C-alpha positions as CSV (number, residue, x, y, z in Angstrom):
1,X,-6.6,17.1,-0.4
2,X,-9.3,15.7,1.5
3,X,-8.5,13.4,4.4
4,X,-9.4,10.3,4.7
5,X,-9.9,7.9,7.7
6,X,-8.2,5.1,8.4
7,X,-9.1,2.2,10.9
8,X,-6.9,-0.2,12.2
9,X,-9.0,-3.0,11.3
10,X,-9.5,-2.2,7.8
11,X,-5.7,-1.5,7.3
12,X,-5.4,-5.4,8.7
13,X,-8.3,-6.7,6.5
14,X,-7.5,-4.9,3.3
15,X,-3.7,-5.1,3.3
16,X,-1.6,-8.1,3.3
17,X,1.0,-8.8,6.7
18,X,3.9,-7.3,5.3
19,X,6.7,-4.7,6.6
20,X,4.8,-2.1,4.6
21,X,1.6,-2.5,6.5
22,X,3.6,-2.4,9.8
23,X,4.9,0.6,9.0
24,X,1.5,2.1,8.1
25,X,0.3,0.8,11.0
26,X,3.0,2.2,13.6
27,X,2.6,5.6,11.7
28,X,-1.4,5.8,12.1
29,X,-0.8,4.4,16.1
30,X,1.6,7.7,16.5
31,X,-1.3,9.7,14.4
32,X,0.6,10.4,11.3
33,X,-2.2,9.4,9.5
34,X,-0.8,11.3,6.0
35,X,2.5,9.0,6.5
36,X,0.3,5.8,7.0
37,X,-1.4,6.5,3.9
38,X,1.9,7.3,2.0
39,X,3.0,3.9,3.2
40,X,-0.7,2.3,1.9
41,X,-0.3,3.9,-1.2
42,X,3.1,2.3,-1.7
43,X,2.1,-0.9,-0.8
44,X,-1.0,-1.3,-3.0
45,X,1.3,-0.1,-5.4
46,X,3.7,-2.9,-5.3
47,X,0.7,-5.2,-5.1
48,X,-0.7,-3.9,-8.7
49,X,3.2,-4.6,-9.6
50,X,3.2,-8.2,-8.1
51,X,6.0,-7.2,-6.0
52,X,4.3,-7.6,-2.9
53,X,4.9,-10.9,-1.4
54,X,4.6,-12.0,2.7
55,X,7.8,-12.2,4.3
56,X,6.5,-14.7,6.9
57,X,6.0,-17.0,4.0
58,X,9.2,-16.5,2.7
59,X,11.4,-17.1,5.8
60,X,9.3,-20.3,6.1
61,X,10.5,-21.6,2.4
62,X,14.1,-20.1,3.0
63,X,14.2,-22.4,6.3
64,X,12.5,-25.2,4.7
65,X,15.2,-25.6,2.3
66,X,18.0,-25.6,4.2
């Protein structure tokens, strides 16, 4: 499989702010591009299945209900 060059700016632009994106960014910054690709693939699958959500928004909503 050919290596795909990942860029932090593209990940931030193309994926929602969520724990999976942060894990991918952390892996990429530590030089683990293969692990970053796995996190992004999992996130893309979650988005396709409608399971990805922005954690920040859910925390804000829960605070508003309290």
